[in-house]
mmCIF entry with sequence, helices, sheets and N, C-alpha, C, O atoms, coordinates in Angstrom:
data_MODEL
# 
_entry.id   MODEL 
# 
_entity.id                         1 
_entity.type                       polymer 
_entity.pdbx_number_of_molecules   1 
# 
_entity_poly.entity_id                      1 
_entity_poly.type                           'polypeptide(L)' 
_entity_poly.nstd_linkage                   no 
_entity_poly.nstd_monomer                   no 
_entity_poly.pdbx_seq_one_letter_code       
;(UNK)(UNK)(UNK)(UNK)(UNK)(UNK)(UNK)(UNK)(UNK)(UNK)(UNK)(UNK)(UNK)(UNK)(UNK)(UNK)
(UNK)(UNK)(UNK)(UNK)(UNK)(UNK)(UNK)(UNK)(UNK)(UNK)(UNK)(UNK)(UNK)(UNK)(UNK)(UNK)
(UNK)(UNK)(UNK)(UNK)(UNK)(UNK)(UNK)(UNK)(UNK)(UNK)(UNK)(UNK)(UNK)(UNK)(UNK)(UNK)
(UNK)(UNK)(UNK)(UNK)(UNK)(UNK)(UNK)
;
_entity_poly.pdbx_seq_one_letter_code_can   XXXXXXXXXXXXXXXXXXXXXXXXXXXXXXXXXXXXXXXXXXXXXXXXXXXXXXX 
_entity_poly.pdbx_strand_id                 A 
# 
loop_
_entity_poly_seq.entity_id 
_entity_poly_seq.num 
_entity_poly_seq.mon_id 
_entity_poly_seq.hetero 
1 1  UNK n 
1 2  UNK n 
1 3  UNK n 
1 4  UNK n 
1 5  UNK n 
1 6  UNK n 
1 7  UNK n 
1 8  UNK n 
1 9  UNK n 
1 10 UNK n 
1 11 UNK n 
1 12 UNK n 
1 13 UNK n 
1 14 UNK n 
1 15 UNK n 
1 16 UNK n 
1 17 UNK n 
1 18 UNK n 
1 19 UNK n 
1 20 UNK n 
1 21 UNK n 
1 22 UNK n 
1 23 UNK n 
1 24 UNK n 
1 25 UNK n 
1 26 UNK n 
1 27 UNK n 
1 28 UNK n 
1 29 UNK n 
1 30 UNK n 
1 31 UNK n 
1 32 UNK n 
1 33 UNK n 
1 34 UNK n 
1 35 UNK n 
1 36 UNK n 
1 37 UNK n 
1 38 UNK n 
1 39 UNK n 
1 40 UNK n 
1 41 UNK n 
1 42 UNK n 
1 43 UNK n 
1 44 UNK n 
1 45 UNK n 
1 46 UNK n 
1 47 UNK n 
1 48 UNK n 
1 49 UNK n 
1 50 UNK n 
1 51 UNK n 
1 52 UNK n 
1 53 UNK n 
1 54 UNK n 
1 55 UNK n 
# 
_struct_asym.id          A 
_struct_asym.entity_id   1 
# 
loop_
_struct_conf.conf_type_id 
_struct_conf.id 
_struct_conf.pdbx_PDB_helix_id 
_struct_conf.beg_label_comp_id 
_struct_conf.beg_label_asym_id 
_struct_conf.beg_label_seq_id 
_struct_conf.pdbx_beg_PDB_ins_code 
_struct_conf.end_label_comp_id 
_struct_conf.end_label_asym_id 
_struct_conf.end_label_seq_id 
_struct_conf.pdbx_end_PDB_ins_code 
_struct_conf.beg_auth_comp_id 
_struct_conf.beg_auth_asym_id 
_struct_conf.beg_auth_seq_id 
_struct_conf.end_auth_comp_id 
_struct_conf.end_auth_asym_id 
_struct_conf.end_auth_seq_id 
_struct_conf.pdbx_PDB_helix_class 
_struct_conf.details 
_struct_conf.pdbx_PDB_helix_length 
HELX_P HELX_P1 AA1 UNK A 3  ? UNK A 24 ? UNK A 3  UNK A 24 1 ? 22 
HELX_P HELX_P2 AA2 UNK A 31 ? UNK A 53 ? UNK A 31 UNK A 53 1 ? 23 
# 
_struct_conf_type.id          HELX_P 
_struct_conf_type.criteria    ? 
_struct_conf_type.reference   ? 
# 
loop_
_atom_site.group_PDB 
_atom_site.id 
_atom_site.type_symbol 
_atom_site.label_atom_id 
_atom_site.label_alt_id 
_atom_site.label_comp_id 
_atom_site.label_asym_id 
_atom_site.label_entity_id 
_atom_site.label_seq_id 
_atom_site.pdbx_PDB_ins_code 
_atom_site.Cartn_x 
_atom_site.Cartn_y 
_atom_site.Cartn_z 
_atom_site.occupancy 
_atom_site.B_iso_or_equiv 
_atom_site.pdbx_formal_charge 
_atom_site.auth_seq_id 
_atom_site.auth_comp_id 
_atom_site.auth_asym_id 
_atom_site.auth_atom_id 
_atom_site.pdbx_PDB_model_num 
ATOM 1   N N  . UNK A 1 1  ? 0.836   -1.180 0.000  1.00 0.00 ? 1  UNK A N  1 
ATOM 2   C CA . UNK A 1 1  ? 0.000   0.000  0.000  1.00 0.00 ? 1  UNK A CA 1 
ATOM 3   C C  . UNK A 1 1  ? 0.881   1.243  0.000  1.00 0.00 ? 1  UNK A C  1 
ATOM 4   O O  . UNK A 1 1  ? 2.107   1.136  0.028  1.00 0.00 ? 1  UNK A O  1 
ATOM 5   N N  . UNK A 1 2  ? 0.287   2.374  -0.031 1.00 0.00 ? 2  UNK A N  1 
ATOM 6   C CA . UNK A 1 2  ? 1.048   3.598  -0.225 1.00 0.00 ? 2  UNK A CA 1 
ATOM 7   C C  . UNK A 1 2  ? 1.263   4.367  1.077  1.00 0.00 ? 2  UNK A C  1 
ATOM 8   O O  . UNK A 1 2  ? 0.668   4.073  2.113  1.00 0.00 ? 2  UNK A O  1 
ATOM 9   N N  . UNK A 1 3  ? 2.133   5.353  0.975  1.00 0.00 ? 3  UNK A N  1 
ATOM 10  C CA . UNK A 1 3  ? 2.382   6.257  2.102  1.00 0.00 ? 3  UNK A CA 1 
ATOM 11  C C  . UNK A 1 3  ? 1.111   7.024  2.458  1.00 0.00 ? 3  UNK A C  1 
ATOM 12  O O  . UNK A 1 3  ? 0.886   7.358  3.621  1.00 0.00 ? 3  UNK A O  1 
ATOM 13  N N  . UNK A 1 4  ? 0.280   7.302  1.447  1.00 0.00 ? 4  UNK A N  1 
ATOM 14  C CA . UNK A 1 4  ? -0.993  7.990  1.696  1.00 0.00 ? 4  UNK A CA 1 
ATOM 15  C C  . UNK A 1 4  ? -1.895  7.154  2.590  1.00 0.00 ? 4  UNK A C  1 
ATOM 16  O O  . UNK A 1 4  ? -2.570  7.684  3.473  1.00 0.00 ? 4  UNK A O  1 
ATOM 17  N N  . UNK A 1 5  ? -1.903  5.849  2.359  1.00 0.00 ? 5  UNK A N  1 
ATOM 18  C CA . UNK A 1 5  ? -2.730  4.964  3.176  1.00 0.00 ? 5  UNK A CA 1 
ATOM 19  C C  . UNK A 1 5  ? -2.221  4.965  4.618  1.00 0.00 ? 5  UNK A C  1 
ATOM 20  O O  . UNK A 1 5  ? -3.013  5.028  5.559  1.00 0.00 ? 5  UNK A O  1 
ATOM 21  N N  . UNK A 1 6  ? -0.921  4.896  4.786  1.00 0.00 ? 6  UNK A N  1 
ATOM 22  C CA . UNK A 1 6  ? -0.329  4.920  6.120  1.00 0.00 ? 6  UNK A CA 1 
ATOM 23  C C  . UNK A 1 6  ? -0.641  6.246  6.818  1.00 0.00 ? 6  UNK A C  1 
ATOM 24  O O  . UNK A 1 6  ? -0.941  6.266  8.012  1.00 0.00 ? 6  UNK A O  1 
ATOM 25  N N  . UNK A 1 7  ? -0.573  7.332  6.087  1.00 0.00 ? 7  UNK A N  1 
ATOM 26  C CA . UNK A 1 7  ? -0.910  8.643  6.652  1.00 0.00 ? 7  UNK A CA 1 
ATOM 27  C C  . UNK A 1 7  ? -2.374  8.695  7.075  1.00 0.00 ? 7  UNK A C  1 
ATOM 28  O O  . UNK A 1 7  ? -2.702  9.266  8.115  1.00 0.00 ? 7  UNK A O  1 
ATOM 29  N N  . UNK A 1 8  ? -3.244  8.105  6.279  1.00 0.00 ? 8  UNK A N  1 
ATOM 30  C CA . UNK A 1 8  ? -4.669  8.076  6.609  1.00 0.00 ? 8  UNK A CA 1 
ATOM 31  C C  . UNK A 1 8  ? -4.900  7.256  7.873  1.00 0.00 ? 8  UNK A C  1 
ATOM 32  O O  . UNK A 1 8  ? -5.712  7.633  8.718  1.00 0.00 ? 8  UNK A O  1 
ATOM 33  N N  . UNK A 1 9  ? -4.193  6.144  8.005  1.00 0.00 ? 9  UNK A N  1 
ATOM 34  C CA . UNK A 1 9  ? -4.320  5.324  9.209  1.00 0.00 ? 9  UNK A CA 1 
ATOM 35  C C  . UNK A 1 9  ? -3.845  6.089  10.443 1.00 0.00 ? 9  UNK A C  1 
ATOM 36  O O  . UNK A 1 9  ? -4.475  6.037  11.499 1.00 0.00 ? 9  UNK A O  1 
ATOM 37  N N  . UNK A 1 10 ? -2.732  6.796  10.296 1.00 0.00 ? 10 UNK A N  1 
ATOM 38  C CA . UNK A 1 10 ? -2.207  7.589  11.419 1.00 0.00 ? 10 UNK A CA 1 
ATOM 39  C C  . UNK A 1 10 ? -3.174  8.699  11.814 1.00 0.00 ? 10 UNK A C  1 
ATOM 40  O O  . UNK A 1 10 ? -3.358  8.971  13.001 1.00 0.00 ? 10 UNK A O  1 
ATOM 41  N N  . UNK A 1 11 ? -3.782  9.332  10.840 1.00 0.00 ? 11 UNK A N  1 
ATOM 42  C CA . UNK A 1 11 ? -4.738  10.402 11.104 1.00 0.00 ? 11 UNK A CA 1 
ATOM 43  C C  . UNK A 1 11 ? -5.956  9.853  11.846 1.00 0.00 ? 11 UNK A C  1 
ATOM 44  O O  . UNK A 1 11 ? -6.409  10.446 12.825 1.00 0.00 ? 11 UNK A O  1 
ATOM 45  N N  . UNK A 1 12 ? -6.480  8.731  11.383 1.00 0.00 ? 12 UNK A N  1 
ATOM 46  C CA . UNK A 1 12 ? -7.638  8.125  12.035 1.00 0.00 ? 12 UNK A CA 1 
ATOM 47  C C  . UNK A 1 12 ? -7.290  7.719  13.464 1.00 0.00 ? 12 UNK A C  1 
ATOM 48  O O  . UNK A 1 12 ? -8.110  7.871  14.370 1.00 0.00 ? 12 UNK A O  1 
ATOM 49  N N  . UNK A 1 13 ? -6.072  7.201  13.669 1.00 0.00 ? 13 UNK A N  1 
ATOM 50  C CA . UNK A 1 13 ? -5.620  6.809  15.009 1.00 0.00 ? 13 UNK A CA 1 
ATOM 51  C C  . UNK A 1 13 ? -5.574  8.036  15.917 1.00 0.00 ? 13 UNK A C  1 
ATOM 52  O O  . UNK A 1 13 ? -6.002  7.971  17.069 1.00 0.00 ? 13 UNK A O  1 
ATOM 53  N N  . UNK A 1 14 ? -5.064  9.136  15.410 1.00 0.00 ? 14 UNK A N  1 
ATOM 54  C CA . UNK A 1 14 ? -4.992  10.375 16.191 1.00 0.00 ? 14 UNK A CA 1 
ATOM 55  C C  . UNK A 1 14 ? -6.394  10.899 16.514 1.00 0.00 ? 14 UNK A C  1 
ATOM 56  O O  . UNK A 1 14 ? -6.631  11.401 17.613 1.00 0.00 ? 14 UNK A O  1 
ATOM 57  N N  . UNK A 1 15 ? -7.310  10.784 15.569 1.00 0.00 ? 15 UNK A N  1 
ATOM 58  C CA . UNK A 1 15 ? -8.688  11.224 15.811 1.00 0.00 ? 15 UNK A CA 1 
ATOM 59  C C  . UNK A 1 15 ? -9.329  10.378 16.914 1.00 0.00 ? 15 UNK A C  1 
ATOM 60  O O  . UNK A 1 15 ? -10.032 10.903 17.777 1.00 0.00 ? 15 UNK A O  1 
ATOM 61  N N  . UNK A 1 16 ? -9.085  9.081  16.880 1.00 0.00 ? 16 UNK A N  1 
ATOM 62  C CA . UNK A 1 16 ? -9.628  8.203  17.913 1.00 0.00 ? 16 UNK A CA 1 
ATOM 63  C C  . UNK A 1 16 ? -9.009  8.509  19.274 1.00 0.00 ? 16 UNK A C  1 
ATOM 64  O O  . UNK A 1 16 ? -9.690  8.443  20.297 1.00 0.00 ? 16 UNK A O  1 
ATOM 65  N N  . UNK A 1 17 ? -7.724  8.843  19.287 1.00 0.00 ? 17 UNK A N  1 
ATOM 66  C CA . UNK A 1 17 ? -7.054  9.195  20.538 1.00 0.00 ? 17 UNK A CA 1 
ATOM 67  C C  . UNK A 1 17 ? -7.697  10.440 21.144 1.00 0.00 ? 17 UNK A C  1 
ATOM 68  O O  . UNK A 1 17 ? -7.924  10.498 22.352 1.00 0.00 ? 17 UNK A O  1 
ATOM 69  N N  . UNK A 1 18 ? -7.987  11.426 20.315 1.00 0.00 ? 18 UNK A N  1 
ATOM 70  C CA . UNK A 1 18 ? -8.625  12.651 20.798 1.00 0.00 ? 18 UNK A CA 1 
ATOM 71  C C  . UNK A 1 18 ? -10.032 12.352 21.321 1.00 0.00 ? 18 UNK A C  1 
ATOM 72  O O  . UNK A 1 18 ? -10.440 12.878 22.356 1.00 0.00 ? 18 UNK A O  1 
ATOM 73  N N  . UNK A 1 19 ? -10.760 11.515 20.608 1.00 0.00 ? 19 UNK A N  1 
ATOM 74  C CA . UNK A 1 19 ? -12.105 11.133 21.042 1.00 0.00 ? 19 UNK A CA 1 
ATOM 75  C C  . UNK A 1 19 ? -12.052 10.375 22.371 1.00 0.00 ? 19 UNK A C  1 
ATOM 76  O O  . UNK A 1 19 ? -12.880 10.594 23.255 1.00 0.00 ? 19 UNK A O  1 
ATOM 77  N N  . UNK A 1 20 ? -11.082 9.495  22.497 1.00 0.00 ? 20 UNK A N  1 
ATOM 78  C CA . UNK A 1 20 ? -10.907 8.728  23.727 1.00 0.00 ? 20 UNK A CA 1 
ATOM 79  C C  . UNK A 1 20 ? -10.597 9.654  24.904 1.00 0.00 ? 20 UNK A C  1 
ATOM 80  O O  . UNK A 1 20 ? -11.179 9.518  25.980 1.00 0.00 ? 20 UNK A O  1 
ATOM 81  N N  . UNK A 1 21 ? -9.692  10.578 24.691 1.00 0.00 ? 21 UNK A N  1 
ATOM 82  C CA . UNK A 1 21 ? -9.322  11.517 25.756 1.00 0.00 ? 21 UNK A CA 1 
ATOM 83  C C  . UNK A 1 21 ? -10.536 12.358 26.178 1.00 0.00 ? 21 UNK A C  1 
ATOM 84  O O  . UNK A 1 21 ? -10.757 12.597 27.365 1.00 0.00 ? 21 UNK A O  1 
ATOM 85  N N  . UNK A 1 22 ? -11.308 12.796 25.191 1.00 0.00 ? 22 UNK A N  1 
ATOM 86  C CA . UNK A 1 22 ? -12.502 13.591 25.486 1.00 0.00 ? 22 UNK A CA 1 
ATOM 87  C C  . UNK A 1 22 ? -13.506 12.773 26.300 1.00 0.00 ? 22 UNK A C  1 
ATOM 88  O O  . UNK A 1 22 ? -14.081 13.275 27.266 1.00 0.00 ? 22 UNK A O  1 
ATOM 89  N N  . UNK A 1 23 ? -13.714 11.526 25.915 1.00 0.00 ? 23 UNK A N  1 
ATOM 90  C CA . UNK A 1 23 ? -14.681 10.679 26.609 1.00 0.00 ? 23 UNK A CA 1 
ATOM 91  C C  . UNK A 1 23 ? -14.211 10.361 28.031 1.00 0.00 ? 23 UNK A C  1 
ATOM 92  O O  . UNK A 1 23 ? -15.016 10.348 28.962 1.00 0.00 ? 23 UNK A O  1 
ATOM 93  N N  . UNK A 1 24 ? -12.928 10.109 28.198 1.00 0.00 ? 24 UNK A N  1 
ATOM 94  C CA . UNK A 1 24 ? -12.400 9.748  29.518 1.00 0.00 ? 24 UNK A CA 1 
ATOM 95  C C  . UNK A 1 24 ? -12.450 10.902 30.512 1.00 0.00 ? 24 UNK A C  1 
ATOM 96  O O  . UNK A 1 24 ? -12.455 10.678 31.723 1.00 0.00 ? 24 UNK A O  1 
ATOM 97  N N  . UNK A 1 25 ? -12.487 12.128 30.013 1.00 0.00 ? 25 UNK A N  1 
ATOM 98  C CA . UNK A 1 25 ? -12.496 13.282 30.907 1.00 0.00 ? 25 UNK A CA 1 
ATOM 99  C C  . UNK A 1 25 ? -13.907 13.793 31.197 1.00 0.00 ? 25 UNK A C  1 
ATOM 100 O O  . UNK A 1 25 ? -14.082 14.734 31.972 1.00 0.00 ? 25 UNK A O  1 
ATOM 101 N N  . UNK A 1 26 ? -14.905 13.176 30.578 1.00 0.00 ? 26 UNK A N  1 
ATOM 102 C CA . UNK A 1 26 ? -16.296 13.553 30.873 1.00 0.00 ? 26 UNK A CA 1 
ATOM 103 C C  . UNK A 1 26 ? -16.644 13.163 32.305 1.00 0.00 ? 26 UNK A C  1 
ATOM 104 O O  . UNK A 1 26 ? -16.025 12.254 32.858 1.00 0.00 ? 26 UNK A O  1 
ATOM 105 N N  . UNK A 1 27 ? -17.620 13.830 32.916 1.00 0.00 ? 27 UNK A N  1 
ATOM 106 C CA . UNK A 1 27 ? -18.021 13.478 34.287 1.00 0.00 ? 27 UNK A CA 1 
ATOM 107 C C  . UNK A 1 27 ? -18.479 12.023 34.435 1.00 0.00 ? 27 UNK A C  1 
ATOM 108 O O  . UNK A 1 27 ? -18.160 11.373 35.431 1.00 0.00 ? 27 UNK A O  1 
ATOM 109 N N  . UNK A 1 28 ? -19.212 11.516 33.465 1.00 0.00 ? 28 UNK A N  1 
ATOM 110 C CA . UNK A 1 28 ? -19.680 10.125 33.511 1.00 0.00 ? 28 UNK A CA 1 
ATOM 111 C C  . UNK A 1 28 ? -19.339 9.440  32.187 1.00 0.00 ? 28 UNK A C  1 
ATOM 112 O O  . UNK A 1 28 ? -20.196 9.299  31.314 1.00 0.00 ? 28 UNK A O  1 
ATOM 113 N N  . UNK A 1 29 ? -18.086 9.017  32.046 1.00 0.00 ? 29 UNK A N  1 
ATOM 114 C CA . UNK A 1 29 ? -17.671 8.420  30.768 1.00 0.00 ? 29 UNK A CA 1 
ATOM 115 C C  . UNK A 1 29 ? -18.420 7.118  30.470 1.00 0.00 ? 29 UNK A C  1 
ATOM 116 O O  . UNK A 1 29 ? -18.794 6.372  31.375 1.00 0.00 ? 29 UNK A O  1 
ATOM 117 N N  . UNK A 1 30 ? -18.622 6.874  29.198 1.00 0.00 ? 30 UNK A N  1 
ATOM 118 C CA . UNK A 1 30 ? -19.287 5.668  28.722 1.00 0.00 ? 30 UNK A CA 1 
ATOM 119 C C  . UNK A 1 30 ? -18.228 4.575  28.554 1.00 0.00 ? 30 UNK A C  1 
ATOM 120 O O  . UNK A 1 30 ? -17.436 4.609  27.611 1.00 0.00 ? 30 UNK A O  1 
ATOM 121 N N  . UNK A 1 31 ? -18.220 3.621  29.461 1.00 0.00 ? 31 UNK A N  1 
ATOM 122 C CA . UNK A 1 31 ? -17.200 2.568  29.434 1.00 0.00 ? 31 UNK A CA 1 
ATOM 123 C C  . UNK A 1 31 ? -17.266 1.723  28.168 1.00 0.00 ? 31 UNK A C  1 
ATOM 124 O O  . UNK A 1 31 ? -16.236 1.295  27.649 1.00 0.00 ? 31 UNK A O  1 
ATOM 125 N N  . UNK A 1 32 ? -18.478 1.482  27.673 1.00 0.00 ? 32 UNK A N  1 
ATOM 126 C CA . UNK A 1 32 ? -18.612 0.704  26.435 1.00 0.00 ? 32 UNK A CA 1 
ATOM 127 C C  . UNK A 1 32 ? -18.006 1.453  25.256 1.00 0.00 ? 32 UNK A C  1 
ATOM 128 O O  . UNK A 1 32 ? -17.325 0.854  24.423 1.00 0.00 ? 32 UNK A O  1 
ATOM 129 N N  . UNK A 1 33 ? -18.247 2.751  25.181 1.00 0.00 ? 33 UNK A N  1 
ATOM 130 C CA . UNK A 1 33 ? -17.671 3.558  24.110 1.00 0.00 ? 33 UNK A CA 1 
ATOM 131 C C  . UNK A 1 33 ? -16.154 3.580  24.214 1.00 0.00 ? 33 UNK A C  1 
ATOM 132 O O  . UNK A 1 33 ? -15.463 3.455  23.203 1.00 0.00 ? 33 UNK A O  1 
ATOM 133 N N  . UNK A 1 34 ? -15.635 3.734  25.408 1.00 0.00 ? 34 UNK A N  1 
ATOM 134 C CA . UNK A 1 34 ? -14.184 3.728  25.616 1.00 0.00 ? 34 UNK A CA 1 
ATOM 135 C C  . UNK A 1 34 ? -13.590 2.409  25.129 1.00 0.00 ? 34 UNK A C  1 
ATOM 136 O O  . UNK A 1 34 ? -12.553 2.394  24.466 1.00 0.00 ? 34 UNK A O  1 
ATOM 137 N N  . UNK A 1 35 ? -14.247 1.317  25.459 1.00 0.00 ? 35 UNK A N  1 
ATOM 138 C CA . UNK A 1 35 ? -13.769 -0.001 25.029 1.00 0.00 ? 35 UNK A CA 1 
ATOM 139 C C  . UNK A 1 35 ? -13.762 -0.105 23.498 1.00 0.00 ? 35 UNK A C  1 
ATOM 140 O O  . UNK A 1 35 ? -12.800 -0.605 22.914 1.00 0.00 ? 35 UNK A O  1 
ATOM 141 N N  . UNK A 1 36 ? -14.832 0.367  22.851 1.00 0.00 ? 36 UNK A N  1 
ATOM 142 C CA . UNK A 1 36 ? -14.902 0.304  21.382 1.00 0.00 ? 36 UNK A CA 1 
ATOM 143 C C  . UNK A 1 36 ? -13.814 1.164  20.737 1.00 0.00 ? 36 UNK A C  1 
ATOM 144 O O  . UNK A 1 36 ? -13.202 0.759  19.749 1.00 0.00 ? 36 UNK A O  1 
ATOM 145 N N  . UNK A 1 37 ? -13.578 2.344  21.296 1.00 0.00 ? 37 UNK A N  1 
ATOM 146 C CA . UNK A 1 37 ? -12.541 3.232  20.752 1.00 0.00 ? 37 UNK A CA 1 
ATOM 147 C C  . UNK A 1 37 ? -11.168 2.575  20.886 1.00 0.00 ? 37 UNK A C  1 
ATOM 148 O O  . UNK A 1 37 ? -10.372 2.587  19.947 1.00 0.00 ? 37 UNK A O  1 
ATOM 149 N N  . UNK A 1 38 ? -10.901 2.011  22.043 1.00 0.00 ? 38 UNK A N  1 
ATOM 150 C CA . UNK A 1 38 ? -9.604  1.357  22.252 1.00 0.00 ? 38 UNK A CA 1 
ATOM 151 C C  . UNK A 1 38 ? -9.414  0.182  21.299 1.00 0.00 ? 38 UNK A C  1 
ATOM 152 O O  . UNK A 1 38 ? -8.313  -0.050 20.800 1.00 0.00 ? 38 UNK A O  1 
ATOM 153 N N  . UNK A 1 39 ? -10.486 -0.553 21.050 1.00 0.00 ? 39 UNK A N  1 
ATOM 154 C CA . UNK A 1 39 ? -10.416 -1.683 20.122 1.00 0.00 ? 39 UNK A CA 1 
ATOM 155 C C  . UNK A 1 39 ? -10.117 -1.191 18.705 1.00 0.00 ? 39 UNK A C  1 
ATOM 156 O O  . UNK A 1 39 ? -9.306  -1.787 17.996 1.00 0.00 ? 39 UNK A O  1 
ATOM 157 N N  . UNK A 1 40 ? -10.771 -0.104 18.294 1.00 0.00 ? 40 UNK A N  1 
ATOM 158 C CA . UNK A 1 40 ? -10.522 0.469  16.972 1.00 0.00 ? 40 UNK A CA 1 
ATOM 159 C C  . UNK A 1 40 ? -9.080  0.964  16.855 1.00 0.00 ? 40 UNK A C  1 
ATOM 160 O O  . UNK A 1 40 ? -8.429  0.776  15.827 1.00 0.00 ? 40 UNK A O  1 
ATOM 161 N N  . UNK A 1 41 ? -8.594  1.598  17.921 1.00 0.00 ? 41 UNK A N  1 
ATOM 162 C CA . UNK A 1 41 ? -7.207  2.086  17.911 1.00 0.00 ? 41 UNK A CA 1 
ATOM 163 C C  . UNK A 1 41 ? -6.236  0.928  17.752 1.00 0.00 ? 41 UNK A C  1 
ATOM 164 O O  . UNK A 1 41 ? -5.264  1.028  17.002 1.00 0.00 ? 41 UNK A O  1 
ATOM 165 N N  . UNK A 1 42 ? -6.491  -0.167 18.450 1.00 0.00 ? 42 UNK A N  1 
ATOM 166 C CA . UNK A 1 42 ? -5.621  -1.332 18.360 1.00 0.00 ? 42 UNK A CA 1 
ATOM 167 C C  . UNK A 1 42 ? -5.645  -1.922 16.950 1.00 0.00 ? 42 UNK A C  1 
ATOM 168 O O  . UNK A 1 42 ? -4.605  -2.319 16.424 1.00 0.00 ? 42 UNK A O  1 
ATOM 169 N N  . UNK A 1 43 ? -6.822  -1.980 16.341 1.00 0.00 ? 43 UNK A N  1 
ATOM 170 C CA . UNK A 1 43 ? -6.922  -2.486 14.973 1.00 0.00 ? 43 UNK A CA 1 
ATOM 171 C C  . UNK A 1 43 ? -6.150  -1.600 14.010 1.00 0.00 ? 43 UNK A C  1 
ATOM 172 O O  . UNK A 1 43 ? -5.487  -2.101 13.101 1.00 0.00 ? 43 UNK A O  1 
ATOM 173 N N  . UNK A 1 44 ? -6.228  -0.293 14.198 1.00 0.00 ? 44 UNK A N  1 
ATOM 174 C CA . UNK A 1 44 ? -5.479  0.630  13.351 1.00 0.00 ? 44 UNK A CA 1 
ATOM 175 C C  . UNK A 1 44 ? -3.981  0.478  13.570 1.00 0.00 ? 44 UNK A C  1 
ATOM 176 O O  . UNK A 1 44 ? -3.199  0.526  12.621 1.00 0.00 ? 44 UNK A O  1 
ATOM 177 N N  . UNK A 1 45 ? -3.588  0.295  14.816 1.00 0.00 ? 45 UNK A N  1 
ATOM 178 C CA . UNK A 1 45 ? -2.160  0.106  15.115 1.00 0.00 ? 45 UNK A CA 1 
ATOM 179 C C  . UNK A 1 45 ? -1.635  -1.154 14.439 1.00 0.00 ? 45 UNK A C  1 
ATOM 180 O O  . UNK A 1 45 ? -0.529  -1.158 13.899 1.00 0.00 ? 45 UNK A O  1 
ATOM 181 N N  . UNK A 1 46 ? -2.426  -2.221 14.469 1.00 0.00 ? 46 UNK A N  1 
ATOM 182 C CA . UNK A 1 46 ? -2.039  -3.457 13.787 1.00 0.00 ? 46 UNK A CA 1 
ATOM 183 C C  . UNK A 1 46 ? -1.935  -3.241 12.276 1.00 0.00 ? 46 UNK A C  1 
ATOM 184 O O  . UNK A 1 46 ? -1.005  -3.734 11.638 1.00 0.00 ? 46 UNK A O  1 
ATOM 185 N N  . UNK A 1 47 ? -2.887  -2.506 11.708 1.00 0.00 ? 47 UNK A N  1 
ATOM 186 C CA . UNK A 1 47 ? -2.860  -2.211 10.278 1.00 0.00 ? 47 UNK A CA 1 
ATOM 187 C C  . UNK A 1 47 ? -1.643  -1.378 9.915  1.00 0.00 ? 47 UNK A C  1 
ATOM 188 O O  . UNK A 1 47 ? -1.041  -1.592 8.863  1.00 0.00 ? 47 UNK A O  1 
ATOM 189 N N  . UNK A 1 48 ? -1.270  -0.428 10.770 1.00 0.00 ? 48 UNK A N  1 
ATOM 190 C CA . UNK A 1 48 ? -0.079  0.390  10.503 1.00 0.00 ? 48 UNK A CA 1 
ATOM 191 C C  . UNK A 1 48 ? 1.183   -0.469 10.572 1.00 0.00 ? 48 UNK A C  1 
ATOM 192 O O  . UNK A 1 48 ? 2.098   -0.293 9.767  1.00 0.00 ? 48 UNK A O  1 
ATOM 193 N N  . UNK A 1 49 ? 1.235   -1.395 11.528 1.00 0.00 ? 49 UNK A N  1 
ATOM 194 C CA . UNK A 1 49 ? 2.392   -2.284 11.640 1.00 0.00 ? 49 UNK A CA 1 
ATOM 195 C C  . UNK A 1 49 ? 2.524   -3.167 10.404 1.00 0.00 ? 49 UNK A C  1 
ATOM 196 O O  . UNK A 1 49 ? 3.629   -3.379 9.905  1.00 0.00 ? 49 UNK A O  1 
ATOM 197 N N  . UNK A 1 50 ? 1.418   -3.675 9.916  1.00 0.00 ? 50 UNK A N  1 
ATOM 198 C CA . UNK A 1 50 ? 1.446   -4.491 8.698  1.00 0.00 ? 50 UNK A CA 1 
ATOM 199 C C  . UNK A 1 50 ? 1.885   -3.651 7.499  1.00 0.00 ? 50 UNK A C  1 
ATOM 200 O O  . UNK A 1 50 ? 2.641   -4.110 6.643  1.00 0.00 ? 50 UNK A O  1 
ATOM 201 N N  . UNK A 1 51 ? 1.401   -2.427 7.460  1.00 0.00 ? 51 UNK A N  1 
ATOM 202 C CA . UNK A 1 51 ? 1.777   -1.520 6.370  1.00 0.00 ? 51 UNK A CA 1 
ATOM 203 C C  . UNK A 1 51 ? 3.284   -1.269 6.376  1.00 0.00 ? 51 UNK A C  1 
ATOM 204 O O  . UNK A 1 51 ? 3.931   -1.308 5.330  1.00 0.00 ? 51 UNK A O  1 
ATOM 205 N N  . UNK A 1 52 ? 3.829   -1.014 7.553  1.00 0.00 ? 52 UNK A N  1 
ATOM 206 C CA . UNK A 1 52 ? 5.265   -0.748 7.661  1.00 0.00 ? 52 UNK A CA 1 
ATOM 207 C C  . UNK A 1 52 ? 6.084   -2.003 7.350  1.00 0.00 ? 52 UNK A C  1 
ATOM 208 O O  . UNK A 1 52 ? 7.174   -1.905 6.786  1.00 0.00 ? 52 UNK A O  1 
ATOM 209 N N  . UNK A 1 53 ? 5.573   -3.169 7.712  1.00 0.00 ? 53 UNK A N  1 
ATOM 210 C CA . UNK A 1 53 ? 6.281   -4.412 7.458  1.00 0.00 ? 53 UNK A CA 1 
ATOM 211 C C  . UNK A 1 53 ? 6.328   -4.746 5.971  1.00 0.00 ? 53 UNK A C  1 
ATOM 212 O O  . UNK A 1 53 ? 7.248   -5.424 5.514  1.00 0.00 ? 53 UNK A O  1 
ATOM 213 N N  . UNK A 1 54 ? 5.342   -4.275 5.218  1.00 0.00 ? 54 UNK A N  1 
ATOM 214 C CA . UNK A 1 54 ? 5.273   -4.592 3.797  1.00 0.00 ? 54 UNK A CA 1 
ATOM 215 C C  . UNK A 1 54 ? 6.102   -3.644 2.937  1.00 0.00 ? 54 UNK A C  1 
ATOM 216 O O  . UNK A 1 54 ? 6.229   -3.849 1.730  1.00 0.00 ? 54 UNK A O  1 
ATOM 217 N N  . UNK A 1 55 ? 6.662   -2.616 3.551  1.00 0.00 ? 55 UNK A N  1 
ATOM 218 C CA . UNK A 1 55 ? 7.448   -1.622 2.796  1.00 0.00 ? 55 UNK A CA 1 
ATOM 219 C C  . UNK A 1 55 ? 8.848   -2.109 2.583  1.00 0.00 ? 55 UNK A C  1 
ATOM 220 O O  . UNK A 1 55 ? 9.657   -1.413 1.970  1.00 0.00 ? 55 UNK A O  1 
# 
């Protein structure tokens, strides 16, 4: 895949990190949402690792 794809994955990961931080600092955070965000971040991290390994 291309550098553009890797950049898109990094951007999405950063967006999820910001969303996670926002949710965790709310007065009553949604634990299910936090879990889903963390799972998505992990999937993106795995995809980025595969992307880097294929270069």
